[in-house]
Backbone as XML, in Angstrom:
<?xml version="1.0"?>
<chain id="A" units="angstrom">
  <residue number="1" name="MET">
    <atom name="N" x="77.965" y="129.402" z="32.760"/>
    <atom name="CA" x="78.889" y="129.689" z="33.842"/>
    <atom name="C" x="79.344" y="131.140" z="33.735"/>
  </residue>
  <residue number="2" name="ALA">
    <atom name="N" x="79.193" y="131.898" z="34.773"/>
    <atom name="CA" x="79.573" y="133.303" z="34.801"/>
    <atom name="C" x="81.058" y="133.437" z="35.091"/>
  </residue>
  <residue number="3" name="ILE">
    <atom name="N" x="81.679" y="134.419" z="34.469"/>
    <atom name="CA" x="83.080" y="134.702" z="34.699"/>
    <atom name="C" x="83.173" y="135.754" z="35.791"/>
  </residue>
  <residue number="4" name="LYS">
    <atom name="N" x="83.934" y="135.467" z="36.812"/>
    <atom name="CA" x="84.049" y="136.377" z="37.948"/>
    <atom name="C" x="84.631" y="137.716" z="37.498"/>
  </residue>
  <residue number="5" name="GLY">
    <atom name="N" x="84.015" y="138.782" z="37.947"/>
    <atom name="CA" x="84.492" y="140.126" z="37.648"/>
    <atom name="C" x="83.962" y="140.708" z="36.353"/>
  </residue>
  <residue number="6" name="VAL">
    <atom name="N" x="83.177" y="139.963" z="35.587"/>
    <atom name="CA" x="82.637" y="140.461" z="34.324"/>
    <atom name="C" x="81.373" y="141.267" z="34.609"/>
  </residue>
  <residue number="7" name="ILE">
    <atom name="N" x="81.305" y="142.439" z="34.031"/>
    <atom name="CA" x="80.136" y="143.293" z="34.170"/>
    <atom name="C" x="79.356" y="143.238" z="32.861"/>
  </residue>
  <residue number="8" name="VAL">
    <atom name="N" x="78.070" y="143.046" z="32.956"/>
    <atom name="CA" x="77.196" y="142.979" z="31.796"/>
    <atom name="C" x="76.476" y="144.316" z="31.669"/>
  </residue>
  <residue number="9" name="LEU">
    <atom name="N" x="76.509" y="144.912" z="30.470"/>
    <atom name="CA" x="75.771" y="146.147" z="30.228"/>
    <atom name="C" x="74.416" y="145.803" z="29.637"/>
  </residue>
  <residue number="10" name="ILE">
    <atom name="N" x="73.397" y="146.403" z="30.179"/>
    <atom name="CA" x="72.028" y="146.161" z="29.743"/>
    <atom name="C" x="71.426" y="147.476" z="29.271"/>
  </residue>
  <residue number="11" name="VAL">
    <atom name="N" x="70.771" y="147.425" z="28.113"/>
    <atom name="CA" x="70.105" y="148.604" z="27.568"/>
    <atom name="C" x="68.747" y="148.754" z="28.251"/>
  </residue>
  <residue number="12" name="LYS">
    <atom name="N" x="68.498" y="149.924" z="28.792"/>
    <atom name="CA" x="67.210" y="150.273" z="29.412"/>
    <atom name="C" x="66.616" y="151.434" z="28.625"/>
  </residue>
  <residue number="13" name="THR">
    <atom name="N" x="65.320" y="151.644" z="28.775"/>
    <atom name="CA" x="64.660" y="152.702" z="28.008"/>
    <atom name="C" x="63.978" y="153.725" z="28.905"/>
  </residue>
  <residue number="14" name="LYS">
    <atom name="N" x="63.871" y="154.931" z="28.358"/>
    <atom name="CA" x="63.167" y="156.030" z="29.015"/>
    <atom name="C" x="61.858" y="156.373" z="28.288"/>
  </residue>
  <residue number="15" name="VAL">
    <atom name="N" x="61.531" y="155.633" z="27.207"/>
    <atom name="CA" x="60.383" y="156.018" z="26.378"/>
    <atom name="C" x="59.064" y="156.007" z="27.143"/>
  </residue>
  <residue number="16" name="PHE">
    <atom name="N" x="58.966" y="155.198" z="28.187"/>
    <atom name="CA" x="57.709" y="155.132" z="28.924"/>
    <atom name="C" x="57.510" y="156.353" z="29.816"/>
  </residue>
  <residue number="17" name="ASN">
    <atom name="N" x="58.555" y="157.134" z="30.003"/>
    <atom name="CA" x="58.467" y="158.360" z="30.799"/>
    <atom name="C" x="58.270" y="159.600" z="29.937"/>
  </residue>
  <residue number="18" name="LEU">
    <atom name="N" x="58.395" y="159.448" z="28.627"/>
    <atom name="CA" x="58.276" y="160.586" z="27.720"/>
    <atom name="C" x="56.815" y="160.827" z="27.372"/>
  </residue>
  <residue number="19" name="LYS">
    <atom name="N" x="56.470" y="162.068" z="27.250"/>
    <atom name="CA" x="55.113" y="162.447" z="26.857"/>
    <atom name="C" x="55.145" y="162.872" z="25.388"/>
  </residue>
  <residue number="20" name="HIS">
    <atom name="N" x="54.205" y="162.387" z="24.638"/>
    <atom name="CA" x="54.095" y="162.780" z="23.235"/>
    <atom name="C" x="52.620" y="163.051" z="22.956"/>
  </residue>
  <residue number="21" name="PRO">
    <atom name="N" x="52.289" y="164.211" z="22.434"/>
    <atom name="CA" x="50.883" y="164.578" z="22.255"/>
    <atom name="C" x="50.116" y="163.685" z="21.277"/>
  </residue>
  <residue number="22" name="ASN">
    <atom name="N" x="50.817" y="162.985" z="20.388"/>
    <atom name="CA" x="50.132" y="162.152" z="19.403"/>
    <atom name="C" x="49.789" y="160.752" z="19.902"/>
  </residue>
  <residue number="23" name="TYR">
    <atom name="N" x="50.334" y="160.358" z="21.054"/>
    <atom name="CA" x="50.092" y="159.007" z="21.560"/>
    <atom name="C" x="49.241" y="159.072" z="22.819"/>
  </residue>
  <residue number="24" name="LYS">
    <atom name="N" x="48.016" y="158.588" z="22.712"/>
    <atom name="CA" x="47.115" y="158.591" z="23.859"/>
    <atom name="C" x="47.409" y="157.429" z="24.808"/>
  </residue>
  <residue number="25" name="ASN">
    <atom name="N" x="48.008" y="156.365" z="24.253"/>
    <atom name="CA" x="48.293" y="155.181" z="25.058"/>
    <atom name="C" x="49.442" y="154.388" z="24.430"/>
  </residue>
  <residue number="26" name="LEU">
    <atom name="N" x="49.831" y="153.314" z="25.086"/>
    <atom name="CA" x="50.946" y="152.506" z="24.589"/>
    <atom name="C" x="50.598" y="151.781" z="23.298"/>
  </residue>
  <residue number="27" name="SER">
    <atom name="N" x="49.349" y="151.498" z="23.070"/>
    <atom name="CA" x="48.942" y="150.843" z="21.820"/>
    <atom name="C" x="49.232" y="151.735" z="20.619"/>
  </residue>
  <residue number="28" name="GLU">
    <atom name="N" x="48.932" y="153.014" z="20.742"/>
    <atom name="CA" x="49.207" y="153.953" z="19.660"/>
    <atom name="C" x="50.712" y="154.105" z="19.452"/>
  </residue>
  <residue number="29" name="MET">
    <atom name="N" x="51.457" y="154.143" z="20.539"/>
    <atom name="CA" x="52.910" y="154.259" z="20.426"/>
    <atom name="C" x="53.491" y="153.006" z="19.762"/>
  </residue>
  <residue number="30" name="ALA">
    <atom name="N" x="53.001" y="151.838" z="20.130"/>
    <atom name="CA" x="53.474" y="150.586" z="19.531"/>
    <atom name="C" x="53.211" y="150.573" z="18.030"/>
  </residue>
  <residue number="31" name="GLN">
    <atom name="N" x="52.064" y="151.079" z="17.627"/>
    <atom name="CA" x="51.718" y="151.113" z="16.210"/>
    <atom name="C" x="52.721" y="151.983" z="15.437"/>
  </residue>
  <residue number="32" name="VAL">
    <atom name="N" x="53.040" y="153.150" z="15.961"/>
    <atom name="CA" x="54.004" y="154.035" z="15.308"/>
    <atom name="C" x="55.398" y="153.392" z="15.305"/>
  </residue>
  <residue number="33" name="MET">
    <atom name="N" x="55.717" y="152.692" z="16.378"/>
    <atom name="CA" x="57.022" y="152.039" z="16.478"/>
    <atom name="C" x="57.129" y="150.836" z="15.546"/>
  </residue>
  <residue number="34" name="GLY">
    <atom name="N" x="55.997" y="150.314" z="15.099"/>
    <atom name="CA" x="56.018" y="149.156" z="14.219"/>
    <atom name="C" x="56.267" y="147.846" z="14.954"/>
  </residue>
  <residue number="35" name="ILE">
    <atom name="N" x="55.883" y="147.809" z="16.223"/>
    <atom name="CA" x="56.025" y="146.597" z="17.022"/>
    <atom name="C" x="54.671" y="146.230" z="17.604"/>
  </residue>
  <residue number="36" name="SER">
    <atom name="N" x="54.574" y="145.025" z="18.117"/>
    <atom name="CA" x="53.298" y="144.592" z="18.678"/>
    <atom name="C" x="53.049" y="145.256" z="20.035"/>
  </residue>
  <residue number="37" name="VAL">
    <atom name="N" x="51.788" y="145.342" z="20.367"/>
    <atom name="CA" x="51.404" y="145.891" z="21.665"/>
    <atom name="C" x="51.952" y="145.003" z="22.779"/>
  </residue>
  <residue number="38" name="SER">
    <atom name="N" x="51.913" y="143.696" z="22.571"/>
    <atom name="CA" x="52.427" y="142.795" z="23.605"/>
    <atom name="C" x="53.919" y="142.996" z="23.828"/>
  </residue>
  <residue number="39" name="GLN">
    <atom name="N" x="54.671" y="143.281" z="22.758"/>
    <atom name="CA" x="56.109" y="143.519" z="22.931"/>
    <atom name="C" x="56.355" y="144.767" z="23.764"/>
  </residue>
  <residue number="40" name="ILE">
    <atom name="N" x="55.627" y="145.820" z="23.512"/>
    <atom name="CA" x="55.857" y="147.060" z="24.260"/>
    <atom name="C" x="55.511" y="146.872" z="25.738"/>
  </residue>
  <residue number="41" name="TYR">
    <atom name="N" x="54.449" y="146.121" z="26.015"/>
    <atom name="CA" x="54.091" y="145.858" z="27.411"/>
    <atom name="C" x="55.116" y="144.942" z="28.083"/>
  </residue>
  <residue number="42" name="ARG">
    <atom name="N" x="55.629" y="143.957" z="27.356"/>
    <atom name="CA" x="56.639" y="143.061" z="27.938"/>
    <atom name="C" x="57.935" y="143.802" z="28.259"/>
  </residue>
  <residue number="43" name="VAL">
    <atom name="N" x="58.334" y="144.712" z="27.380"/>
    <atom name="CA" x="59.534" y="145.517" z="27.651"/>
    <atom name="C" x="59.294" y="146.387" z="28.875"/>
  </residue>
  <residue number="44" name="ARG">
    <atom name="N" x="58.140" y="147.020" z="28.944"/>
    <atom name="CA" x="57.836" y="147.895" z="30.084"/>
    <atom name="C" x="57.853" y="147.133" z="31.404"/>
  </residue>
  <residue number="45" name="GLU">
    <atom name="N" x="57.356" y="145.901" z="31.383"/>
    <atom name="CA" x="57.294" y="145.088" z="32.591"/>
    <atom name="C" x="58.604" y="144.370" z="32.897"/>
  </residue>
  <residue number="46" name="GLY">
    <atom name="N" x="59.591" y="144.507" z="32.012"/>
    <atom name="CA" x="60.874" y="143.850" z="32.228"/>
    <atom name="C" x="60.874" y="142.373" z="31.883"/>
  </residue>
  <residue number="47" name="LYS">
    <atom name="N" x="59.854" y="141.911" z="31.187"/>
    <atom name="CA" x="59.763" y="140.508" z="30.802"/>
    <atom name="C" x="60.444" y="140.224" z="29.472"/>
  </residue>
  <residue number="48" name="ARG">
    <atom name="N" x="60.826" y="141.281" z="28.777"/>
    <atom name="CA" x="61.510" y="141.148" z="27.494"/>
    <atom name="C" x="62.572" y="142.228" z="27.401"/>
  </residue>
  <residue number="49" name="GLY">
    <atom name="N" x="63.693" y="141.858" z="26.842"/>
    <atom name="CA" x="64.775" y="142.817" z="26.658"/>
    <atom name="C" x="64.514" y="143.732" z="25.471"/>
  </residue>
  <residue number="50" name="ILE">
    <atom name="N" x="65.294" y="144.759" z="25.397"/>
    <atom name="CA" x="65.180" y="145.718" z="24.303"/>
    <atom name="C" x="66.012" y="145.195" z="23.138"/>
  </residue>
  <residue number="51" name="ASN">
    <atom name="N" x="65.346" y="145.049" z="21.992"/>
    <atom name="CA" x="66.045" y="144.547" z="20.816"/>
    <atom name="C" x="66.115" y="145.626" z="19.737"/>
  </residue>
  <residue number="52" name="GLN">
    <atom name="N" x="66.667" y="145.248" z="18.596"/>
    <atom name="CA" x="66.864" y="146.201" z="17.513"/>
    <atom name="C" x="65.546" y="146.810" z="17.035"/>
  </residue>
  <residue number="53" name="SER">
    <atom name="N" x="64.505" y="146.014" z="16.903"/>
    <atom name="CA" x="63.230" y="146.552" z="16.419"/>
    <atom name="C" x="62.640" y="147.565" z="17.401"/>
  </residue>
  <residue number="54" name="PHE">
    <atom name="N" x="62.843" y="147.351" z="18.700"/>
    <atom name="CA" x="62.353" y="148.308" z="19.697"/>
    <atom name="C" x="63.128" y="149.622" z="19.591"/>
  </residue>
  <residue number="55" name="ILE">
    <atom name="N" x="64.436" y="149.531" z="19.434"/>
    <atom name="CA" x="65.265" y="150.744" z="19.322"/>
    <atom name="C" x="64.893" y="151.534" z="18.078"/>
  </residue>
  <residue number="56" name="ILE">
    <atom name="N" x="64.780" y="150.859" z="16.947"/>
    <atom name="CA" x="64.405" y="151.545" z="15.702"/>
    <atom name="C" x="63.008" y="152.147" z="15.826"/>
  </residue>
  <residue number="57" name="GLY">
    <atom name="N" x="62.097" y="151.410" z="16.431"/>
    <atom name="CA" x="60.747" y="151.919" z="16.629"/>
    <atom name="C" x="60.697" y="153.144" z="17.514"/>
  </residue>
  <residue number="58" name="ALA">
    <atom name="N" x="61.503" y="153.152" z="18.568"/>
    <atom name="CA" x="61.544" y="154.320" z="19.466"/>
    <atom name="C" x="62.060" y="155.549" z="18.728"/>
  </residue>
  <residue number="59" name="ILE">
    <atom name="N" x="63.035" y="155.343" z="17.859"/>
    <atom name="CA" x="63.562" y="156.467" z="17.066"/>
    <atom name="C" x="62.488" y="156.990" z="16.122"/>
  </residue>
  <residue number="60" name="LYS">
    <atom name="N" x="61.681" y="156.093" z="15.548"/>
    <atom name="CA" x="60.564" y="156.509" z="14.685"/>
    <atom name="C" x="59.505" y="157.265" z="15.490"/>
  </residue>
  <residue number="61" name="ALA">
    <atom name="N" x="59.197" y="156.766" z="16.662"/>
    <atom name="CA" x="58.129" y="157.355" z="17.474"/>
    <atom name="C" x="58.526" y="158.696" z="18.087"/>
  </residue>
  <residue number="62" name="PHE">
    <atom name="N" x="59.826" y="158.884" z="18.325"/>
    <atom name="CA" x="60.327" y="160.118" z="18.932"/>
    <atom name="C" x="61.471" y="160.675" z="18.095"/>
  </residue>
  <residue number="63" name="PRO">
    <atom name="N" x="61.195" y="161.102" z="16.862"/>
    <atom name="CA" x="62.263" y="161.546" z="15.956"/>
    <atom name="C" x="62.989" y="162.810" z="16.409"/>
  </residue>
  <residue number="64" name="ASP">
    <atom name="N" x="62.359" y="163.573" z="17.290"/>
    <atom name="CA" x="62.974" y="164.809" z="17.769"/>
    <atom name="C" x="63.890" y="164.578" z="18.970"/>
  </residue>
  <residue number="65" name="ARG">
    <atom name="N" x="63.948" y="163.351" z="19.470"/>
    <atom name="CA" x="64.768" y="163.029" z="20.650"/>
    <atom name="C" x="66.088" y="162.406" z="20.236"/>
  </residue>
  <residue number="66" name="ARG">
    <atom name="N" x="67.096" y="162.634" z="21.051"/>
    <atom name="CA" x="68.398" y="162.003" z="20.836"/>
    <atom name="C" x="68.352" y="160.582" z="21.392"/>
  </residue>
  <residue number="67" name="LEU">
    <atom name="N" x="69.278" y="159.763" z="20.936"/>
    <atom name="CA" x="69.334" y="158.372" z="21.375"/>
    <atom name="C" x="69.488" y="158.271" z="22.892"/>
  </residue>
  <residue number="68" name="ASP">
    <atom name="N" x="70.300" y="159.155" z="23.473"/>
    <atom name="CA" x="70.479" y="159.095" z="24.931"/>
    <atom name="C" x="69.293" y="159.680" z="25.692"/>
  </residue>
  <residue number="69" name="ASP">
    <atom name="N" x="68.336" y="160.301" z="24.991"/>
    <atom name="CA" x="67.066" y="160.685" z="25.615"/>
    <atom name="C" x="66.127" y="159.477" z="25.706"/>
  </residue>
  <residue number="70" name="LEU">
    <atom name="N" x="66.355" y="158.500" z="24.842"/>
    <atom name="CA" x="65.484" y="157.334" z="24.750"/>
    <atom name="C" x="66.009" y="156.120" z="25.505"/>
  </residue>
  <residue number="71" name="PHE">
    <atom name="N" x="67.338" y="155.998" z="25.588"/>
    <atom name="CA" x="67.951" y="154.799" z="26.158"/>
    <atom name="C" x="69.136" y="155.146" z="27.039"/>
  </residue>
  <residue number="72" name="TYR">
    <atom name="N" x="69.459" y="154.217" z="27.921"/>
    <atom name="CA" x="70.658" y="154.340" z="28.744"/>
    <atom name="C" x="71.166" y="152.942" z="29.056"/>
  </residue>
  <residue number="73" name="LEU">
    <atom name="N" x="72.414" y="152.861" z="29.472"/>
    <atom name="CA" x="73.032" y="151.597" z="29.839"/>
    <atom name="C" x="73.127" y="151.494" z="31.348"/>
  </residue>
  <residue number="74" name="THR">
    <atom name="N" x="72.929" y="150.304" z="31.841"/>
    <atom name="CA" x="73.128" y="150.033" z="33.252"/>
    <atom name="C" x="73.995" y="148.785" z="33.355"/>
  </residue>
  <residue number="75" name="SER">
    <atom name="N" x="74.775" y="148.713" z="34.372"/>
    <atom name="CA" x="75.641" y="147.550" z="34.522"/>
    <atom name="C" x="75.113" y="146.658" z="35.631"/>
  </residue>
  <residue number="76" name="GLU">
    <atom name="N" x="75.205" y="145.384" z="35.378"/>
    <atom name="CA" x="74.793" y="144.393" z="36.360"/>
    <atom name="C" x="75.779" y="143.251" z="36.317"/>
  </residue>
  <residue number="77" name="GLU">
    <atom name="N" x="76.052" y="142.685" z="37.463"/>
    <atom name="CA" x="76.855" y="141.481" z="37.472"/>
    <atom name="C" x="75.952" y="140.340" z="37.068"/>
  </residue>
  <residue number="78" name="PRO">
    <atom name="N" x="76.448" y="139.420" z="36.259"/>
    <atom name="CA" x="75.594" y="138.318" z="35.836"/>
    <atom name="C" x="75.144" y="137.478" z="37.022"/>
  </residue>
  <residue number="79" name="ALA">
    <atom name="N" x="73.895" y="137.090" z="37.001"/>
    <atom name="CA" x="73.361" y="136.246" z="38.076"/>
    <atom name="C" x="73.850" y="134.821" z="37.868"/>
  </residue>
  <residue number="80" name="MET">
    <atom name="N" x="74.238" y="134.197" z="38.945"/>
    <atom name="CA" x="74.649" y="132.805" z="38.859"/>
    <atom name="C" x="73.428" y="131.923" z="39.012"/>
  </residue>
  <residue number="81" name="ALA">
    <atom name="N" x="73.491" y="130.763" z="38.435"/>
    <atom name="CA" x="72.381" y="129.816" z="38.548"/>
    <atom name="C" x="72.154" y="129.494" z="40.018"/>
  </residue>
  <residue number="82" name="GLY">
    <atom name="N" x="70.919" y="129.309" z="40.395"/>
    <atom name="CA" x="70.570" y="129.045" z="41.783"/>
    <atom name="C" x="71.328" y="127.876" z="42.375"/>
  </residue>
  <residue number="83" name="SER">
    <atom name="N" x="71.537" y="126.821" z="41.597"/>
    <atom name="CA" x="72.229" y="125.652" z="42.119"/>
    <atom name="C" x="73.687" y="125.958" z="42.393"/>
  </residue>
  <residue number="84" name="GLN">
    <atom name="N" x="74.321" y="126.794" z="41.578"/>
    <atom name="CA" x="75.722" y="127.150" z="41.784"/>
    <atom name="C" x="75.859" y="128.059" z="43.009"/>
  </residue>
  <residue number="85" name="ARG">
    <atom name="N" x="74.934" y="128.994" z="43.154"/>
    <atom name="CA" x="74.999" y="129.931" z="44.261"/>
    <atom name="C" x="74.779" y="129.238" z="45.589"/>
  </residue>
  <residue number="86" name="SER">
    <atom name="N" x="73.876" y="128.258" z="45.624"/>
    <atom name="CA" x="73.554" y="127.598" z="46.884"/>
    <atom name="C" x="74.695" y="126.711" z="47.383"/>
  </residue>
  <residue number="87" name="ARG">
    <atom name="N" x="75.633" y="126.340" z="46.506"/>
    <atom name="CA" x="76.757" y="125.501" z="46.902"/>
    <atom name="C" x="77.851" y="126.281" z="47.592"/>
  </residue>
  <residue number="88" name="ARG">
    <atom name="N" x="77.810" y="127.585" z="47.537"/>
    <atom name="CA" x="78.887" y="128.409" z="48.112"/>
    <atom name="C" x="78.735" y="128.620" z="49.561"/>
  </residue>
</chain>
C-alpha cells in the first residue's frame, strides 16, 4: 500500500553514456566492473535496479570519474497496484 504524498528516490546511471577507450563493448565493461554481462544488460534495459555491486563496479571501471558523473537520483511517486487504481 502506497502512502499518499511519499516520493521515492531511484538511483539511475550515466555509465552507458560514458566513453572509455579500454572498453570496446558492455561485456568488457562488465568484466572490469566484476558483474555479469546479463546484469549490466538488465540494468541498461531497466529490468533490474542498480545495487551495491553495480555502484562499486562502476567506480572500478571509471576511477577517474566522480560519483555524480556516474549516477543521479530521480524522484517518482510510487505506482499503485492496478487493482487499487482501477477502483478510484
